[in-house]
C-alpha positions in Angstrom: 110.7 95.2 69.8 108.5 92.4 71.6 108.3 91.9 75.3 110.6 89.0 75.1 113.4 90.5 73.2 116.5 91.5 74.8 118.6 94.9 73.2 120.5 93.8 70.8 121.3 97.6 68.8 124.4 99.0 69.0 124.4 102.0 71.3 123.8 104.2 68.9 120.8 102.3 66.6 117.4 103.0 67.2 116.7 104.4 70.7 113.8 105.7 70.0 112.3 101.9 69.1 113.7 100.4 72.6 111.1 100.1 75.6 112.3 101.4 79.1 113.2 98.2 80.7 115.7 97.6 77.5 117.3 101.2 77.4 117.7 100.1 81.5 119.8 97.0 80.3 121.9 99.1 77.9 122.9 101.4 80.2 123.5 98.4 82.8 125.7 96.5 80.6 127.8 99.9 79.7 126.6 99.9 75.7 125.4 103.4 76.5 125.3 106.2 79.0 122.6 108.1 81.0 123.9 111.2 79.1 123.9 109.5 75.7 120.2 108.6 76.3 119.1 111.5 77.2 120.7 113.5 75.0 119.2 111.2 71.9 115.8 112.3 73.3 116.3 115.9 73.7 117.7 115.7 70.0 113.9 113.5 69.3 112.0 116.0 71.2 113.8 118.9 69.5 113.2 117.6 65.9 109.5 116.2 66.3 108.1 117.8 69.4 106.9 121.1 66.9 104.5 118.8 64.8 102.9 117.5 68.2 102.6 119.9 70.9 103.3 117.4 73.9 106.0 119.0 76.0 105.2 122.1 76.6 107.6 122.5 80.0 110.8 121.3 78.9 113.8 121.2 81.6 116.7 119.7 79.2 119.8 121.5 81.0 118.5 119.8 84.3 118.0 116.5 82.5 121.5 116.2 81.0 123.0 117.2 84.4 121.1 115.2 85.8 122.3 112.2 83.5 126.3 113.4 84.1 125.9 112.4 88.0 125.8 108.7 89.8 122.2 107.7 89.5 122.3 104.9 91.7 121.2 101.5 90.7 117.6 102.0 90.2 115.4 99.9 87.8 115.3 102.7 85.5 118.4 104.3 86.0 118.9 106.9 83.2 116.2 106.2 81.0 114.9 109.8 79.7 111.1 110.2 80.9 108.3 113.3 80.9 106.3 114.2 83.6 102.2 114.9 83.1 101.7 118.8 84.1 99.2 117.8 86.5 99.4 116.5 90.0 102.9 115.1 89.8 105.2 118.2 91.6 108.5 118.8 91.2 110.0 120.7 93.6 111.6 124.1 91.9 109.8 123.5 88.5 106.8 125.3 86.8 104.0 123.4 87.0 100.6 124.6 85.6 97.8 122.1 85.7 97.0 123.2 82.5 95.8 126.6 83.4 96.6 129.9 81.8 96.3 131.1 85.1 99.1 129.5 86.9 101.4 130.2 83.6 100.8 133.9 83.6 101.7 133.5 87.2 104.4 131.8 86.5 103.7 129.6 89.4 107.2 127.2 90.5 106.5 123.6 92.8 107.5 123.9 96.1 107.9 120.5 97.1 108.0 117.2 95.1 105.2 114.6 95.4 105.8 111.2 96.7 105.4 109.6 93.2 108.0 112.5 91.4 110.7 111.1 94.5 110.1 108.0 93.4 110.7 108.5 90.0 113.7 110.3 90.7 115.2 107.0 93.0 114.5 104.6 90.4 117.0 106.3 88.2 114.8 107.9 85.8 115.8 111.3 84.2 112.6 113.7 83.9 113.1 116.0 80.7 110.3 118.0 81.4 106.5 118.2 81.6 103.5 117.2 79.2 100.7 119.0 77.7 97.3 118.2 80.0 93.6 120.2 79.3 93.3 123.1 82.1 92.7 120.8 85.5 92.3 117.5 83.0 88.7 118.0 82.9 88.0 116.6 79.1 89.3 113.6 77.4 91.6 115.7 74.8 94.3 118.2 75.2 93.9 121.3 74.0 94.1 124.1 76.8 94.3 127.6 75.8 97.4 127.7 78.0 99.8 125.7 76.1 98.0 124.7 73.0 96.4 121.7 71.5 98.7 118.2 71.4 97.9 116.4 67.9 98.0 112.7 67.8 101.3 111.0 66.1 98.7 108.7 64.1 96.9 111.9 62.6 97.9 115.2 63.6 94.4 116.7 62.6 93.3 114.3 65.9 93.4 114.4 68.9 95.8 112.4 71.5 93.1 111.8 74.1 93.1 113.3 77.4 93.5 114.2 80.4 97.5 112.6 79.7 97.1 113.3 75.9 100.9 115.5 76.1 102.3 112.0 77.3 100.4 109.5 75.0 101.4 111.3 71.8 105.1 111.8 73.3 105.2 107.7 73.9 103.8 107.1 71.1 106.0 109.0 69.0 109.0 107.8 70.1 110.4 111.1 72.0 110.5 108.9 75.8 109.9 105.1 76.1 106.7 105.8 78.7 105.6 108.9 80.7 104.0 109.7 83.8 100.0 109.8 83.6 96.9 109.9 86.0 93.0 108.6 85.5 90.0 110.2 86.6 87.8 109.3 84.5 89.8 107.6 82.0 92.8 109.9 81.5 95.4 107.2 81.2 93.1 104.7 79.1 91.6 106.9 76.8 95.0 108.1 75.8 96.6 104.6 75.6 93.4 104.3 73.2 93.8 106.7 70.9 98.1 106.6 70.9 97.8 102.9 70.5 99.8 102.6 74.1 99.7 100.6 77.0 97.6 102.2 80.0 97.0 100.6 83.4 94.8 102.3 85.6 95.8 101.1 89.2 93.5 100.4 92.3 92.5 103.2 94.2 95.4 103.5 97.0 98.2 101.4 95.1 100.1 104.5 94.3 100.4 107.4 97.0 99.0 111.0 96.4 100.8 112.6 99.0 102.3 114.4 100.7 99.8 117.2 99.8 96.9 115.1 97.8 94.1 113.3 98.7 92.9 110.3 98.4 89.8 110.9 100.3 89.3 114.0 98.3 89.9 112.7 94.6 88.6 109.5 95.0 88.4 109.2 91.2 92.1 109.6 90.6 95.3 107.8 90.2 98.3 108.0 88.9 100.8 106.0 86.6 102.1 106.2 83.4 101.4 105.4 79.3 103.8 102.7 77.6 105.0 101.0 74.4 105.4 97.4 76.6 103.5 95.6 79.1 106.8 95.0 81.1 107.2 99.2 81.5 104.4 99.6 82.7 105.2 96.7 85.4 108.0 98.0 86.0 107.1 101.3 86.9 104.4 99.8 89.0 106.6 98.3 90.8 108.3 101.8 91.5 105.4 103.4 92.0 103.0 101.4 94.3 103.0 100.9 98.1 102.1 103.7 100.7 103.6 106.5 102.3 103.2 107.3 105.9 99.1 108.8 106.4 97.8 107.4 103.3 94.0 106.5 104.3 93.6 103.9 101.6 96.2 101.5 101.1 95.8 98.7 98.1 96.5 94.8 98.7 100.0 94.1 99.1 100.9 92.4 95.9 102.3 88.6 96.0 105.3 89.5 94.3 106.9 91.9 92.1 104.9 93.0 89.1 107.6 92.6 86.7 107.2 88.8 88.2 103.5 89.0 86.4 104.4 89.6 82.7 104.4 86.6 80.6 102.9 84.3 83.9 100.0 81.8 83.7 97.2 83.5 84.5 95.1 80.1 84.6 91.4 79.6 83.0 89.8 82.7 83.3 85.9 83.3 83.0 85.2 86.9 81.8 82.6 89.1 80.0 82.3 90.4 76.8 80.3 94.0 76.9 80.5 95.8 73.3 77.2 98.7 74.1 77.4 101.2 76.4 76.6 100.4 79.9 72.8 101.0 80.5 73.1 103.2 83.3 75.9 106.2 81.6 75.0 109.0 79.8 75.6 107.4 76.6 73.2 104.3 76.6 72.0 103.6 73.3 74.4 105.1 71.5 76.2 103.8 69.1 79.8 101.9 69.1 82.3 103.0 66.0 82.5 99.4 64.6 86.4 100.1 64.8 86.2 99.9 68.8 83.7 97.4 68.9 86.1 95.1 66.7 89.1 96.0 69.3 87.1 94.3 72.3 85.8 91.3 69.6 89.7 91.0 68.7 90.9 90.4 71.8 87.8 88.5 73.0 88.9 85.8 70.2 92.9 86.2 71.1 91.5 85.1 75.0 89.3 82.5 73.1 92.0 81.1 71.4 94.2 81.1 74.8 91.7 78.8 76.3 89.3 81.3 78.5 85.8 81.4 78.6 84.4 84.6 77.1 80.8 85.3 77.5 78.3 88.6 76.6 78.0 89.5 80.4 78.7 92.6 82.6 77.6 93.6 86.1 74.0 95.1 86.5 74.7 97.6 88.4 76.1 99.0 84.9 72.7 99.6 83.8 72.1 102.1 87.4 71.1 105.2 85.6 72.2 107.8 88.4 75.6 106.8 88.1 76.4 109.8 86.0 74.7 112.1 88.6 76.9 110.9 90.8 80.0 111.2 89.1 79.1 114.9 87.8 78.6 115.8 91.3 81.9 115.0 92.1 83.8 116.1 89.5 82.5 119.7 89.7 82.9 120.1 93.1 86.2 118.9 92.9 86.6 122.3 90.4 85.2 124.5 92.6 87.3 122.8 96.0 90.7 123.1 93.2 89.8 127.0 92.3 89.6 127.7 95.5 92.6 126.0 96.8 94.6 128.2 94.2 92.8 131.3 95.0 93.9 131.0 98.5 97.4 130.2 97.7 97.7 133.4 95.3 95.8 135.7 98.2 92.9 136.6 95.5 89.6 134.6 94.0 90.0 133.6 91.0 87.4 134.7 88.7 85.9 133.9 85.4 88.9 135.5 83.1 91.4 133.5 84.9 90.4 130.1 83.3 88.5 128.1 80.8 84.4 128.9 80.1 83.7 125.2 81.2 86.4 125.2 84.2 84.0 128.1 85.1 80.5 126.6 84.4 81.6 123.5 86.3 83.1 125.3 89.3 79.7 127.1 89.7 77.7 123.8 89.4 80.3 122.3 92.0 79.6 125.3 94.6 75.9 124.9 94.2 76.3 121.4 95.9 75.6 121.5 99.8 77.4 119.7 102.2 75.0 117.2 103.0 74.2 116.3 99.1 78.5 116.1 98.6 78.3 113.3 101.2 75.3 111.8 100.3 76.9 111.4 96.6 80.1 109.5 98.0 77.8 107.2 100.2 75.9 106.5 97.6 79.0 106.0 95.2 80.3 103.9 97.4 77.2 101.1 98.4 77.3 101.0 94.5 81.0 100.3 94.3 80.1 97.4 96.7 77.3 96.6 93.9 79.3 96.2 91.5 82.0 94.5 93.1 79.8 91.5 93.2 80.4 90.2 90.0 83.9 89.5 90.5 83.3 87.6 93.2 80.5 85.4 91.6 82.0 83.7 89.0 84.1 86.2 86.8 87.4 87.6 86.8 87.5 90.1 84.2 85.5 92.3 82.4 86.3 92.9 78.7 85.0 96.4 77.0 86.1 98.8 74.0 88.2 101.4 75.8 86.3 104.6 74.0 83.4 104.4 71.9 85.1 106.3 68.9 88.4 106.5 66.7 90.4 109.7 68.1 87.8 112.9 67.1 89.7 115.4 65.1 91.0 118.8 67.6 88.2 120.8 68.5 85.2 118.2 68.8 85.3 118.9 72.8 85.5 123.0 72.3 82.4 124.8 74.2 80.2 126.8 72.2 79.5 130.8 72.8 76.6 129.9 74.4 77.0 126.6 75.7 80.9 126.5 77.8 79.3 122.5 78.1 78.6 121.9 74.9 82.0 119.9 74.1 81.9 118.4 77.7 78.4 117.0 77.0 80.1 115.2 74.0 82.4 113.3 76.2 80.4 111.1 77.4 79.4 108.9 74.1 82.8 109.1 73.5 84.2 107.5 77.1 81.2 106.0 78.4 83.1 102.3 79.5 86.3 104.1 81.9 84.6 106.1 84.7 82.8 103.6 86.1 86.0 102.4 87.2 87.5 105.4 88.3 84.3 104.9 90.8 84.9 101.7 91.6 88.3 102.0 92.8 89.0 99.2 90.4 92.2 99.0 87.9 91.6 98.9 84.5 94.1 98.1 81.5 94.0 99.5 77.8 95.5 97.4 74.9 96.5 98.4 71.7 95.2 95.1 69.7 93.7 96.6 66.7 94.2 99.3 64.0 91.4 100.9 62.1 91.4 100.8 58.0 92.8 104.8 58.2 95.3 103.4 60.4 94.0 104.8 63.7 94.6 102.5 67.0 91.7 101.4 69.0 92.2 99.5 72.4 90.6 97.1 74.2 89.7 97.6 78.0 90.3 94.7 80.5 88.8 95.3 84.0 90.0 93.2 87.3 89.0 92.8 90.4 90.5 95.7 93.1 93.9 94.8 94.0 94.2 92.7 91.4 96.5 94.3 88.5 98.7 91.2 88.6 95.8 89.4 86.5 95.8 92.3 84.0 99.5 92.4 83.3 99.4 88.7 83.3 96.5 88.6 80.5 97.7 91.7 78.9 101.3 90.3 78.2 100.1 87.5 76.8 98.0 89.5 74.2 100.8 91.5 73.6 102.2 88.2 72.4 99.7 87.2 70.7 99.4 90.4 69.2 102.5 92.4 68.8 101.8 96.1 69.0 105.4 97.7 69.5 106.8 97.1 65.7 103.7 100.0 64.4 104.6 103.4 64.5 102.9 105.9 63.7 103.4 108.9 60.6 105.4 111.5 63.2 107.7 109.2 64.9 111.6 110.1 66.6 
């Protein structure tokens, strides 16, 4: 189904092939009930998910009860949905953040996150929680707590991470869209690996309240993975906007994001970069030809639409210290996070409670002084200002591959017996293009414009100036129209 088609299927025909906007329209027209949509999604999960292991905390009984109630007139009322088991809590439901420790403790979220409230008020029906690596630390989804999630395009391969469970579920047609979060690429990476749309919004666009902190977790933002640009726009309209007390607030959009889908972006000047940034740990490492082809395919489509595309990128990307700065913040967040969980349970979390990588990063974080941390954050912010100038000096967008390789086989990022950081070190060459924009807070989107000869999806990433999700949605929707991807289905599908 393309983004412009209206739902014409009968009430039970191929619901798995309809996006969320189409399913919501069926409900509004009375062609199908929310209970029918939810029941069909539960059936698909029961039939298909044993091959994927994407849904690790099912909440089917509660979902059916909710589907039979008055869901109100929300924009996505009655649409089945899944929530990533990281960050977005639902009061009274289990929450593990991919941690074996929390799973074994039987931890239940004491309160709703602001985002889960917005999802509920929009009429979405949460069917459960999707797999995530422990604390979302790696670009794959293979936690000890729940086991590996498999990519529906090739079950021997990773769906990416850390939103790999959500991406696998959406790509396989279990639900039309699912919650995801992104601290270094964790929306865009699995979107690329699973052939989906993945928008990382601007810092401050989506509140992390009431308990999360935009100033403490400055790299991470939340939204979704989806199969259509209009679904992403619809969910951004639901999720966007500040909550009382939010310290970082993105600029108010001129109009609803749904209205940007198909809108004319004007003639744009776009920089194309297909090699890893000079300042990244992957500088000089090869990029898989299919990943380069994804960016070049997008470039061709954009040139055919009248835009100017030329080899160019911000000079600040060549600065060599960014990886070190990112690593310091990443490690201190792990140390702080384990301390938070320890305080919640009244005891210290030890090496036997978490995976080897998590413990190694936490120890690195504990070695960082307060002065060093604040120096790091200050330098990241001044670097972001140097980056931002490129978008204000004549360029509208930066175009890159989303990742540097096709989806790796499961186990590629595993630690070794003598080096808990071995797999983490392999992550840097795989994802050189995504982390810089978590540092800057800019919006970036991955769109599935290319598939390898082996049938593996490869995304292209577009990056806009801070606050310009509107421009990304306009351009992504034109790419979707020029190279439709919604009709592609993986071998494992509902």
